[in-house]
C-alpha positions, 0 to 999 in steps of 0.5 A: 770578277764581279766588280762591275755588278752592283753590290746586291748582285755581287753579293748574291752571285758570291753566295750562289759561289760559296754554295757550289764550292762549299755545299750545305752541311746536311743535318741527317744523322745515321748509325754510321756517322755516330759509329765514326764519331765514337771511334775517334771520342770513346775512351774504351775504344781508344784504349783498344786502339793504344793496345793495338799500337802497343801490339804493332810495337811488340811484333817490331821489337820481336823483328829485331831479334838478330839485330847487334847488342851493344854494352858498355861497363865501367868497373875498377880493379884491385891492380889498377888506380882508375876505372875501366871502360869496356865496350862490347858489341855482340852480332848473333850468327846462330840462335834457334831461340832468336829466330823463333822470336822472328816466327812471332812477328806476323802472329802478334801483328795478327793478334793485334789486328783482330783485337782491334776488329773485335773491339770496333764490333763491341763499339758497334753493338754499344752504340746502338744499345745507346741510340736504342735507349735514347729512341725508347725514351723518346718514344715513350715520352712522345707516347706520354704527351699524345696520351696526356692530350688525348686524356685531357680531351677525355676529361673536357668532355666528361665534366661537360657531360656531367655539367649539361647532366648527360654523364656521372661524376664517376666519368669525371674521377675516372679520367682525373685518375687517369689524367693525374698517372700519366702526368706523374709518369711524364716526369719519370719518362723525362729523367730517362730521356735525359739519362739516355741523352747522357749516356749517348754523349758519352759515347759519341761526344755530342747530343742528338740532333732533333729529329734523329733516329726517327723510326719507321711506322712499318716494318720491313721484312728481312730476307735472311740467308740459311742459317748455315751461311752465318755458321761458315762466315762466322767460322771463316772471319770472326776476329775472336776466332782468329784472335784464339788461333794466334794465341795457340801459335803463340803458345806453341812457339813460346813452348819451343823457345823454353826448350831452345834455351838449352841449345847453343847460340853462335855470336860474333863478339867485338870488344875494347877495354880500356883503363883511364886515359892511358892507352898502354893499358887498352885492348880489343879483340873480335872473336867467335863465342858460343854459349851454352846456357843452363838453366835449372829453371827452364824445366819449370818454365816448360811445364808453365808453357805445356799449360799455356798451350792447353789453355790456348786450345781450350779457350780457342774450343770454348769460343768456336762452340760459343759463336756457334750457339750465338749464331744459332740463338740470334738467328731464331731470336730474329725470326721470332722478333719479325713475327712479333712485330707483325703481331705488334702491328696488327694489335695496333689496328685492333686497339685503334678499332676497339677505342673507336668501338668503345667510344661509339658504344659509350654514346649510346650508353652501352659502355662507360667511360672507363672503358673508354679509358682502357680502351685509350691506354690500350692504344699507345701501349700497343705502340710503346710495345711496337716501338720496343719491338722494332728496337729489339729486332735491330739489336738483335739482328746487329748482334747476328752480323757482329757475330757473324763477322760482317763488316761493322760499317755495313752492318750499321749502315743495313740496321739504319736503313732498316729501322730510321727514315732519312 
Protein backbone atom coordinates (compact mmCIF):
# COMPACT_ATOMS: atom_id res chain seq x y z
CA UNK A 1 0.00 0.00 0.00
CA UNK A 2 2.92 2.35 0.72
CA UNK A 3 5.41 0.96 -1.80
CA UNK A 4 5.46 4.13 -3.92
CA UNK A 5 6.38 6.37 -0.97
CA UNK A 6 9.91 7.18 0.28
CA UNK A 7 11.14 5.05 3.20
CA UNK A 8 10.67 7.78 5.87
CA UNK A 9 7.12 8.49 4.70
CA UNK A 10 6.32 4.78 4.51
CA UNK A 11 7.54 4.37 8.09
CA UNK A 12 5.44 7.31 9.32
CA UNK A 13 2.35 6.08 7.49
CA UNK A 14 2.78 2.56 8.86
CA UNK A 15 3.16 3.94 12.38
CA UNK A 16 -0.05 5.90 11.97
CA UNK A 17 -1.94 2.79 10.86
CA UNK A 18 -0.54 0.75 13.76
CA UNK A 19 -1.60 3.49 16.19
CA UNK A 20 -5.12 3.48 14.79
CA UNK A 21 -5.41 -0.30 14.95
CA UNK A 22 -3.60 -0.73 18.28
CA UNK A 23 -4.12 2.41 20.37
CA UNK A 24 -1.52 3.28 22.96
CA UNK A 25 -1.89 1.44 26.24
CA UNK A 26 -3.05 3.77 28.98
CA UNK A 27 -1.03 3.97 32.17
CA UNK A 28 -4.16 4.82 34.12
CA UNK A 29 -4.76 2.63 37.14
CA UNK A 30 -7.97 2.21 39.08
CA UNK A 31 -9.47 0.04 41.76
CA UNK A 32 -11.63 -1.74 39.18
CA UNK A 33 -8.63 -2.63 36.99
CA UNK A 34 -6.69 -3.96 39.98
CA UNK A 35 -9.77 -5.83 41.17
CA UNK A 36 -9.97 -7.65 37.85
CA UNK A 37 -6.28 -8.53 38.10
CA UNK A 38 -6.62 -9.65 41.71
CA UNK A 39 -9.42 -12.05 40.74
CA UNK A 40 -6.91 -13.84 38.51
CA UNK A 41 -3.90 -13.61 40.84
CA UNK A 42 -5.04 -13.70 44.47
CA UNK A 43 -4.65 -17.25 45.86
CA UNK A 44 -7.47 -16.81 48.38
CA UNK A 45 -9.94 -15.97 45.62
CA UNK A 46 -8.50 -18.76 43.46
CA UNK A 47 -9.37 -21.17 46.28
CA UNK A 48 -12.89 -19.70 46.36
CA UNK A 49 -13.25 -20.34 42.61
CA UNK A 50 -12.14 -23.94 43.12
CA UNK A 51 -14.68 -24.32 45.93
CA UNK A 52 -17.33 -22.94 43.57
CA UNK A 53 -16.42 -25.52 40.94
CA UNK A 54 -16.53 -28.24 43.59
CA UNK A 55 -20.00 -27.08 44.63
CA UNK A 56 -21.20 -27.22 41.03
CA UNK A 57 -19.82 -30.75 40.67
CA UNK A 58 -21.59 -31.73 43.89
CA UNK A 59 -24.84 -30.45 42.37
CA UNK A 60 -24.10 -32.37 39.17
CA UNK A 61 -23.63 -35.57 41.18
CA UNK A 62 -26.97 -34.97 42.93
CA UNK A 63 -28.68 -34.56 39.55
CA UNK A 64 -27.56 -38.09 38.63
CA UNK A 65 -29.50 -39.72 41.47
CA UNK A 66 -31.77 -41.69 39.10
CA UNK A 67 -28.97 -42.81 36.81
CA UNK A 68 -28.55 -46.61 36.57
CA UNK A 69 -25.90 -48.30 38.67
CA UNK A 70 -23.62 -51.01 37.23
CA UNK A 71 -21.60 -53.44 39.34
CA UNK A 72 -19.14 -56.22 38.59
CA UNK A 73 -18.28 -58.85 41.18
CA UNK A 74 -15.78 -61.73 40.96
CA UNK A 75 -16.12 -64.60 43.45
CA UNK A 76 -15.39 -68.30 43.76
CA UNK A 77 -17.82 -70.80 45.24
CA UNK A 78 -16.79 -74.03 46.94
CA UNK A 79 -18.55 -76.18 44.33
CA UNK A 80 -16.94 -74.42 41.34
CA UNK A 81 -13.37 -74.70 40.11
CA UNK A 82 -13.16 -71.29 38.48
CA UNK A 83 -14.01 -67.68 39.31
CA UNK A 84 -17.57 -66.57 38.82
CA UNK A 85 -18.12 -63.13 37.29
CA UNK A 86 -21.39 -61.40 38.05
CA UNK A 87 -22.44 -58.23 36.23
CA UNK A 88 -25.56 -56.40 37.41
CA UNK A 89 -27.38 -53.26 36.36
CA UNK A 90 -29.86 -51.53 38.68
CA UNK A 91 -32.24 -48.83 37.47
CA UNK A 92 -34.07 -46.95 40.26
CA UNK A 93 -37.76 -46.52 39.52
CA UNK A 94 -39.34 -45.27 42.72
CA UNK A 95 -37.18 -43.94 45.53
CA UNK A 96 -38.15 -41.19 47.96
CA UNK A 97 -34.53 -40.75 49.05
CA UNK A 98 -33.28 -40.30 45.48
CA UNK A 99 -36.09 -37.86 44.72
CA UNK A 100 -34.97 -35.80 47.70
CA UNK A 101 -31.42 -35.95 46.35
CA UNK A 102 -32.69 -34.40 43.11
CA UNK A 103 -34.27 -31.63 45.19
CA UNK A 104 -30.76 -30.70 46.39
CA UNK A 105 -29.48 -29.70 42.93
CA UNK A 106 -30.76 -26.11 42.79
CA UNK A 107 -29.92 -25.29 46.44
CA UNK A 108 -26.36 -26.59 45.99
CA UNK A 109 -25.89 -24.47 42.86
CA UNK A 110 -27.29 -21.43 44.68
CA UNK A 111 -25.00 -22.07 47.65
CA UNK A 112 -21.93 -22.27 45.42
CA UNK A 113 -22.88 -19.01 43.68
CA UNK A 114 -23.57 -17.16 46.95
CA UNK A 115 -20.24 -18.21 48.44
CA UNK A 116 -18.34 -17.03 45.35
CA UNK A 117 -20.16 -13.69 45.40
CA UNK A 118 -19.28 -13.24 49.08
CA UNK A 119 -15.65 -14.04 48.23
CA UNK A 120 -15.70 -11.22 45.67
CA UNK A 121 -16.87 -8.77 48.32
CA UNK A 122 -14.12 -9.99 50.65
CA UNK A 123 -11.56 -9.56 47.85
CA UNK A 124 -12.79 -6.01 47.16
CA UNK A 125 -12.31 -5.04 50.79
CA UNK A 126 -8.88 -6.68 50.99
CA UNK A 127 -7.86 -4.87 47.81
CA UNK A 128 -8.92 -1.49 49.16
CA UNK A 129 -7.10 -2.12 52.43
CA UNK A 130 -3.93 -2.89 50.46
CA UNK A 131 -4.38 0.22 48.31
CA UNK A 132 -5.24 2.28 51.39
CA UNK A 133 -2.07 1.12 53.13
CA UNK A 134 -0.06 1.93 50.03
CA UNK A 135 -1.56 5.42 49.65
CA UNK A 136 -1.20 6.17 53.35
CA UNK A 137 2.47 5.17 53.32
CA UNK A 138 3.10 7.15 50.14
CA UNK A 139 1.36 10.26 51.49
CA UNK A 140 3.29 10.15 54.77
CA UNK A 141 6.56 9.68 52.91
CA UNK A 142 5.75 12.60 50.62
CA UNK A 143 4.80 14.83 53.55
CA UNK A 144 7.97 13.76 55.35
CA UNK A 145 10.05 14.86 52.35
CA UNK A 146 8.27 18.21 52.18
CA UNK A 147 8.72 18.63 55.92
CA UNK A 148 12.40 17.79 55.55
CA UNK A 149 12.86 20.42 52.85
CA UNK A 150 11.02 23.03 54.91
CA UNK A 151 13.09 22.29 58.01
CA UNK A 152 16.33 22.43 56.03
CA UNK A 153 15.31 25.89 54.85
CA UNK A 154 14.52 26.85 58.45
CA UNK A 155 17.87 25.47 59.61
CA UNK A 156 19.74 27.45 56.95
CA UNK A 157 17.84 30.58 57.93
CA UNK A 158 18.56 30.05 61.63
CA UNK A 159 22.32 29.58 61.03
CA UNK A 160 22.50 32.65 58.83
CA UNK A 161 20.64 34.74 61.41
CA UNK A 162 22.94 33.48 64.16
CA UNK A 163 26.05 34.27 62.12
CA UNK A 164 24.74 37.79 61.51
CA UNK A 165 24.01 38.25 65.20
CA UNK A 166 20.25 38.41 64.60
CA UNK A 167 19.42 35.01 66.02
CA UNK A 168 20.26 32.77 68.95
CA UNK A 169 22.04 29.45 69.23
CA UNK A 170 18.81 28.10 70.73
CA UNK A 171 17.04 28.68 67.41
CA UNK A 172 19.79 26.76 65.62
CA UNK A 173 19.68 23.84 68.04
CA UNK A 174 15.87 23.61 68.08
CA UNK A 175 15.79 23.49 64.29
CA UNK A 176 18.55 20.87 64.12
CA UNK A 177 16.67 18.67 66.61
CA UNK A 178 13.48 18.81 64.56
CA UNK A 179 15.44 18.16 61.38
CA UNK A 180 17.12 15.09 62.90
CA UNK A 181 13.74 13.77 64.06
CA UNK A 182 12.24 14.09 60.58
CA UNK A 183 15.30 12.45 58.98
CA UNK A 184 15.12 9.49 61.35
CA UNK A 185 11.40 9.13 60.72
CA UNK A 186 12.00 8.94 56.97
CA UNK A 187 13.71 5.54 57.36
CA UNK A 188 10.67 4.13 59.16
CA UNK A 189 8.33 5.56 56.52
CA UNK A 190 10.40 4.12 53.67
CA UNK A 191 10.24 0.68 55.27
CA UNK A 192 6.47 1.03 55.73
CA UNK A 193 6.09 2.08 52.09
CA UNK A 194 8.11 -0.93 50.92
CA UNK A 195 5.98 -3.25 53.08
CA UNK A 196 2.79 -1.71 51.65
CA UNK A 197 4.06 -2.25 48.10
CA UNK A 198 4.80 -5.91 48.87
CA UNK A 199 1.32 -6.36 50.32
CA UNK A 200 -0.16 -4.79 47.21
CA UNK A 201 1.95 -7.02 44.93
CA UNK A 202 0.90 -10.14 46.84
CA UNK A 203 -2.71 -9.31 46.04
CA UNK A 204 -2.54 -7.89 42.51
CA UNK A 205 0.63 -9.46 41.12
CA UNK A 206 2.53 -6.36 40.00
CA UNK A 207 4.07 -3.21 41.45
CA UNK A 208 1.91 -0.07 41.49
CA UNK A 209 2.51 2.30 38.61
CA UNK A 210 4.14 5.61 39.34
CA UNK A 211 1.61 8.28 40.18
CA UNK A 212 -1.23 5.80 40.70
CA UNK A 213 -3.85 6.45 43.35
CA UNK A 214 -3.29 10.16 43.93
CA UNK A 215 -5.76 11.52 46.46
CA UNK A 216 -7.96 14.43 45.52
CA UNK A 217 -7.20 17.69 47.29
CA UNK A 218 -10.82 18.58 48.03
CA UNK A 219 -13.45 16.38 49.66
CA UNK A 220 -16.54 15.40 47.73
CA UNK A 221 -19.83 15.33 49.55
CA UNK A 222 -21.89 12.16 49.48
CA UNK A 223 -25.64 12.22 49.07
CA UNK A 224 -26.65 9.04 50.78
CA UNK A 225 -30.03 7.38 50.34
CA UNK A 226 -32.00 6.76 53.56
CA UNK A 227 -30.72 4.10 55.91
CA UNK A 228 -33.81 1.96 55.27
CA UNK A 229 -32.84 1.67 51.58
CA UNK A 230 -29.51 0.10 52.52
CA UNK A 231 -31.26 -2.18 55.02
CA UNK A 232 -33.78 -3.36 52.43
CA UNK A 233 -31.14 -4.00 49.78
CA UNK A 234 -28.97 -5.92 52.25
CA UNK A 235 -31.82 -8.18 53.33
CA UNK A 236 -32.90 -8.84 49.74
CA UNK A 237 -29.52 -9.31 48.04
CA UNK A 238 -26.93 -10.23 50.67
CA UNK A 239 -25.02 -13.38 49.58
CA UNK A 240 -24.43 -14.23 53.23
CA UNK A 241 -28.16 -14.31 53.88
CA UNK A 242 -28.78 -16.29 50.70
CA UNK A 243 -26.12 -18.76 51.76
CA UNK A 244 -27.78 -19.18 55.17
CA UNK A 245 -31.23 -19.59 53.62
CA UNK A 246 -29.95 -22.28 51.24
CA UNK A 247 -28.19 -24.01 54.14
CA UNK A 248 -31.54 -24.19 55.94
CA UNK A 249 -33.16 -25.69 52.84
CA UNK A 250 -30.41 -28.31 52.53
CA UNK A 251 -30.67 -29.12 56.24
CA UNK A 252 -34.43 -29.65 55.86
CA UNK A 253 -33.87 -31.95 52.88
CA UNK A 254 -31.17 -33.82 54.81
CA UNK A 255 -33.62 -34.32 57.66
CA UNK A 256 -36.19 -35.75 55.24
CA UNK A 257 -33.55 -38.02 53.67
CA UNK A 258 -32.87 -39.56 57.07
CA UNK A 259 -36.55 -40.46 57.34
CA UNK A 260 -36.59 -41.60 53.71
CA UNK A 261 -34.10 -44.30 54.63
CA UNK A 262 -37.02 -46.24 56.14
CA UNK A 263 -39.11 -46.01 52.96
CA UNK A 264 -39.03 -48.90 50.46
CA UNK A 265 -37.63 -48.31 46.98
CA UNK A 266 -38.52 -50.04 43.70
CA UNK A 267 -35.72 -50.88 41.25
CA UNK A 268 -35.42 -52.72 37.94
CA UNK A 269 -32.67 -55.30 38.23
CA UNK A 270 -30.69 -57.03 35.44
CA UNK A 271 -28.00 -59.59 36.25
CA UNK A 272 -25.77 -62.01 34.37
CA UNK A 273 -23.50 -64.48 36.12
CA UNK A 274 -20.96 -66.77 34.44
CA UNK A 275 -18.40 -69.19 35.82
CA UNK A 276 -15.10 -69.04 33.90
CA UNK A 277 -15.54 -69.49 30.15
CA UNK A 278 -18.19 -72.18 30.47
CA UNK A 279 -21.41 -70.72 29.12
CA UNK A 280 -23.28 -73.71 30.45
CA UNK A 281 -22.62 -72.46 33.95
CA UNK A 282 -24.06 -69.00 33.28
CA UNK A 283 -27.45 -67.50 34.08
CA UNK A 284 -29.14 -64.14 33.60
CA UNK A 285 -32.42 -62.52 34.44
CA UNK A 286 -34.49 -59.33 34.62
CA UNK A 287 -36.60 -58.57 37.65
CA UNK A 288 -38.21 -55.84 39.74
CA UNK A 289 -36.83 -55.60 43.24
CA UNK A 290 -38.19 -53.78 46.25
CA UNK A 291 -35.68 -52.83 48.92
CA UNK A 292 -36.81 -52.11 52.48
CA UNK A 293 -33.78 -50.86 54.40
CA UNK A 294 -33.68 -51.18 58.18
CA UNK A 295 -30.85 -49.24 59.79
CA UNK A 296 -30.59 -48.90 63.54
CA UNK A 297 -28.34 -45.85 63.27
CA UNK A 298 -30.92 -43.83 61.33
CA UNK A 299 -32.65 -42.84 64.57
CA UNK A 300 -29.50 -41.11 65.82
CA UNK A 301 -28.85 -39.65 62.38
CA UNK A 302 -32.31 -38.10 62.54
CA UNK A 303 -31.50 -36.46 65.87
CA UNK A 304 -28.26 -35.13 64.42
CA UNK A 305 -30.17 -33.76 61.39
CA UNK A 306 -32.55 -31.92 63.73
CA UNK A 307 -29.56 -30.31 65.44
CA UNK A 308 -28.02 -29.30 62.10
CA UNK A 309 -31.29 -27.71 61.05
CA UNK A 310 -31.51 -25.77 64.31
CA UNK A 311 -27.91 -24.67 63.87
CA UNK A 312 -28.58 -23.43 60.33
CA UNK A 313 -31.64 -21.50 61.50
CA UNK A 314 -29.69 -19.85 64.33
CA UNK A 315 -26.85 -18.98 61.96
CA UNK A 316 -29.34 -17.32 59.62
CA UNK A 317 -30.84 -15.31 62.46
CA UNK A 318 -27.41 -14.27 63.69
CA UNK A 319 -26.30 -13.25 60.18
CA UNK A 320 -29.44 -11.20 59.64
CA UNK A 321 -28.97 -9.37 62.92
CA UNK A 322 -25.28 -8.78 62.24
CA UNK A 323 -25.95 -7.39 58.77
CA UNK A 324 -28.52 -4.95 60.14
CA UNK A 325 -26.08 -3.84 62.83
CA UNK A 326 -23.26 -3.46 60.29
CA UNK A 327 -25.39 -1.43 57.88
CA UNK A 328 -26.44 0.94 60.64
CA UNK A 329 -22.90 1.18 62.04
CA UNK A 330 -21.24 1.89 58.69
CA UNK A 331 -23.97 4.36 57.75
CA UNK A 332 -23.44 6.35 60.96
CA UNK A 333 -19.66 6.11 60.68
CA UNK A 334 -19.83 7.39 57.12
CA UNK A 335 -21.74 10.49 58.20
CA UNK A 336 -19.23 11.05 61.01
CA UNK A 337 -16.19 10.65 58.72
CA UNK A 338 -17.70 13.08 56.19
CA UNK A 339 -18.07 15.68 58.94
CA UNK A 340 -14.55 14.94 60.13
CA UNK A 341 -13.21 15.40 56.61
CA UNK A 342 -14.64 18.90 56.33
CA UNK A 343 -13.19 19.78 59.72
CA UNK A 344 -9.77 18.40 58.69
CA UNK A 345 -9.90 20.55 55.57
CA UNK A 346 -10.58 23.63 57.69
CA UNK A 347 -7.75 22.57 60.01
CA UNK A 348 -5.30 22.65 57.10
CA UNK A 349 -6.33 26.18 56.20
CA UNK A 350 -6.12 27.28 59.84
CA UNK A 351 -2.67 25.71 60.32
CA UNK A 352 -1.34 27.43 57.19
CA UNK A 353 -2.61 30.79 58.45
CA UNK A 354 -1.09 30.02 61.86
CA UNK A 355 2.28 29.27 60.25
CA UNK A 356 2.19 32.52 58.31
CA UNK A 357 1.28 34.46 61.47
CA UNK A 358 4.06 32.84 63.50
CA UNK A 359 6.63 33.58 60.81
CA UNK A 360 5.61 37.24 60.74
CA UNK A 361 5.62 37.40 64.54
CA UNK A 362 9.08 35.79 64.63
CA UNK A 363 10.40 38.42 62.27
CA UNK A 364 8.91 41.06 64.56
CA UNK A 365 10.55 39.50 67.61
CA UNK A 366 7.26 38.45 69.21
CA UNK A 367 7.57 34.68 68.58
CA UNK A 368 10.50 32.30 68.85
CA UNK A 369 11.85 29.93 66.24
CA UNK A 370 10.36 27.06 68.24
CA UNK A 371 6.89 28.57 67.72
CA UNK A 372 7.52 28.64 63.99
CA UNK A 373 8.69 25.02 64.03
CA UNK A 374 5.61 23.93 65.99
CA UNK A 375 3.37 25.74 63.52
CA UNK A 376 5.20 24.10 60.61
CA UNK A 377 4.75 20.68 62.18
CA UNK A 378 1.05 21.41 62.71
CA UNK A 379 0.63 22.09 58.97
CA UNK A 380 2.09 18.75 57.91
CA UNK A 381 0.22 16.91 60.67
CA UNK A 382 -3.06 18.47 59.52
CA UNK A 383 -2.39 17.36 55.95
CA UNK A 384 -1.56 13.83 57.10
CA UNK A 385 -4.72 13.67 59.20
CA UNK A 386 -6.76 14.84 56.22
CA UNK A 387 -5.33 12.11 53.98
CA UNK A 388 -6.05 9.49 56.64
CA UNK A 389 -9.62 10.75 56.95
CA UNK A 390 -10.07 10.47 53.18
CA UNK A 391 -8.97 6.84 53.26
CA UNK A 392 -11.26 6.11 56.22
CA UNK A 393 -14.10 7.63 54.26
CA UNK A 394 -13.40 5.29 51.33
CA UNK A 395 -13.04 2.23 53.55
CA UNK A 396 -16.25 2.97 55.46
CA UNK A 397 -18.21 3.68 52.30
CA UNK A 398 -16.96 0.49 50.65
CA UNK A 399 -17.91 -1.50 53.75
CA UNK A 400 -21.41 -0.02 53.60
CA UNK A 401 -21.74 -0.82 49.89
CA UNK A 402 -20.49 -4.39 50.24
CA UNK A 403 -22.56 -5.26 53.30
CA UNK A 404 -25.63 -3.94 51.48
CA UNK A 405 -24.78 -6.17 48.48
CA UNK A 406 -23.97 -3.46 45.94
CA UNK A 407 -22.21 -4.91 42.88
CA UNK A 408 -18.49 -5.11 43.68
CA UNK A 409 -17.36 -3.59 40.37
CA UNK A 410 -19.76 -0.66 40.74
CA UNK A 411 -18.77 -0.12 44.39
CA UNK A 412 -15.05 0.03 43.60
CA UNK A 413 -15.67 2.36 40.67
CA UNK A 414 -17.63 4.72 42.89
CA UNK A 415 -14.93 4.69 45.57
CA UNK A 416 -12.21 5.29 42.98
CA UNK A 417 -14.06 8.28 41.49
CA UNK A 418 -14.68 9.71 44.92
CA UNK A 419 -11.11 9.51 46.25
CA UNK A 420 -8.57 9.49 43.45
CA UNK A 421 -7.69 11.74 40.53
CA UNK A 422 -7.62 10.40 36.97
